[in-house]
VOGU-3710 file (C-alpha; in Angstrom, 3 decimals, decimal comma):
1> mpatsrlssp> 36,160/-11,598/58,552  32,820/-12,363/60,212  31,947/-10,061/63,066  30,894/-13,013/65,238  34,510/-14,043/65,780  35,302/-10,694/67,370  32,069/-10,125/69,304  31,186/-13,617/70,435  30,845/-12,965/74,166  28,249/-10,527/75,495
11> rpglkterat> 29,791/-7,584/77,323  28,320/-4,200/78,207  28,248/-1,960/75,166  28,731/-4,787/72,646  26,098/-6,615/70,620  25,411/-10,237/71,476  26,519/-13,126/69,271  22,954/-13,667/68,084  22,700/-10,063/66,914  26,092/-10,065/65,196
21> rnmanwparv> 25,406/-13,237/63,193  23,184/-11,203/60,868  25,529/-8,182/60,748  26,295/-8,864/57,079  22,676/-7,955/56,317  22,708/-4,702/58,306  23,039/-1,521/56,275  26,443/0,027/56,837  28,246/2,790/54,986  30,903/5,334/55,921
31> tlyereyfsg> 32,866/7,730/53,732  36,438/8,569/54,725  38,243/11,672/53,424  41,959/12,345/53,190  41,630/15,953/54,389  39,711/17,718/57,136  36,266/19,140/56,353  35,453/16,353/53,876  37,873/17,293/51,134  40,444/15,464/49,081
41> raltitgdmp> 40,104/11,878/47,944  37,132/9,962/49,353  36,676/6,265/50,102  33,201/4,855/50,788  33,194/1,641/52,815  30,353/-0,838/53,345  32,174/-3,562/55,295  35,140/-4,272/57,541  38,592/-3,443/56,170  41,574/-4,890/58,082
51> dlgdfdnsvs> 43,874/-2,670/55,986  42,881/0,656/54,415  45,379/0,170/51,589  45,963/3,456/49,731  44,092/5,291/52,508  46,409/3,946/55,235  47,511/6,882/57,428  45,574/9,316/55,210  42,140/9,655/56,857  41,365/13,113/58,282
61> saivhegdwa> 37,543/13,333/58,270  34,495/11,070/57,903  30,748/10,955/57,346  28,864/7,976/58,799  25,832/7,275/56,634  24,683/3,999/58,219  25,842/1,862/61,139  28,383/2,442/63,880  32,084/1,965/63,133  35,422/1,634/64,914
71> lyseikysgk> 38,446/3,237/63,260  41,841/1,840/64,349  45,390/3,201/64,216  46,888/-0,168/63,213  46,009/-2,785/60,622  43,855/-5,759/61,625  41,771/-3,740/64,105  44,432/-2,958/66,686  46,041/0,087/68,291  44,156/3,239/69,251
81> rmilnegesy> 40,434/3,202/68,478  37,923/5,919/67,685  34,184/5,190/67,551  32,241/6,747/64,673  28,461/6,874/65,238  25,696/6,544/62,674  24,412/9,852/61,332  27,449/11,814/62,549  29,901/13,884/60,511  33,476/14,262/61,726
91> sslpvlsnta> 35,133/17,285/60,097  38,360/16,222/61,804  39,522/13,117/63,656  41,607/14,418/66,566  42,359/10,945/67,942  43,419/9,329/64,660  44,019/12,070/62,091  46,395/10,692/59,449  47,085/7,542/61,491  44,062/5,296/60,735
101> ssisri> 44,898/1,916/59,232  41,746/-0,251/59,590  38,004/0,042/60,180  35,223/-2,298/61,305  31,499/-2,187/61,933  30,449/-2,451/65,563
//
């Protein structure tokens, strides 16, 4: 799903449509872990996922290698949201621990 369809109108804190058109070329990578402190199974993601599949409701920690991300409690980018910032490591996800179902670049 192209990012332009979700971020087409400029609002404070969001990238403009012009900037998001080239989002597919921006480096983006996040690794999600099924347990706190980066243990258990790992899933490395480089693009939007409307459904985390086998990792649905299993994410407990994350490392953001490149780009900023939004992690959602429901599939198709809905429900509670937690922002994950580039260069940050999250040893636990207090807002969405074991409830994350989708993720998108922002």
